[in-house]
N, C-alpha and C positions, 0 to 999 in steps of 0.2 A: 338437307345436307348437314348444316350447322348441328340440327337436332339428333340427327343419327349420330354425329359423332360425339356428341355427349353423351347419348345413351351408351355409346360403345365404350366410353372412358369411365362411366359410371359401372358398367358390366366387368369391366377391365379390374376397377377398383375393389368390387364385391368379390370377385375371383381371388384376386390377390389378398384380400383380407381372409378368405375361407381357408386358402393354403397356409397362411400365417397362423392360424387357429388350429390347423392340423399338425403343422410343424411344431408349434408349440407343445400341444399335447403328447407328441411323440416325445418330443425332447423331457417333458416331464416324467413319462412312463419310463424312458432310459435312467432318467436320473433315481428314480425310485427303486427301479431293478439294481444299479449300481449302490444303492444305499443300503439296500436290504442284503446284498451279497458282502458289502463291508462289515454290516453287523454281524452276520454269520461268521466271517473269519476273524473278526475282533473275538466274538463270542468262544471260538474254537483256540484262539492263542491264549485267553485268559484260562479256559481249562486247561491247557496243556500246560500252562504257567503254575496254577495250582496244583496240578498232579506233581510236577517238579518238586515245589516247595515241600509238598507232602513226603515226597522220597526223602529228601535233604533232612527233613525232621527226623524220620525213621530211621536215616542212617546216623546222624546225630546221637539219637537216643541208643542205637546198637552201641556204637562207640564208647558211650557212657559206660553201659553197661557190662561191657568188656574190660572197662578200666577199673570199675568198682570189683569186679570179680578177681582183678589180677593180684 
């Protein structure tokens, strides 16, 4: 009886450890997925900012050309 209880506690402990390992693996995968998504979004924002910066530069050049020809 004492031996069976001990075996059961050990088995329960091993099962709990196994579940914890699986939960950790899932959490790491989710974190990696979120990080990849955040990097993609950041890249998109930077690309949009660069496009807008180029537009502003071109607009400024156009304005300068207009001023020069006036």
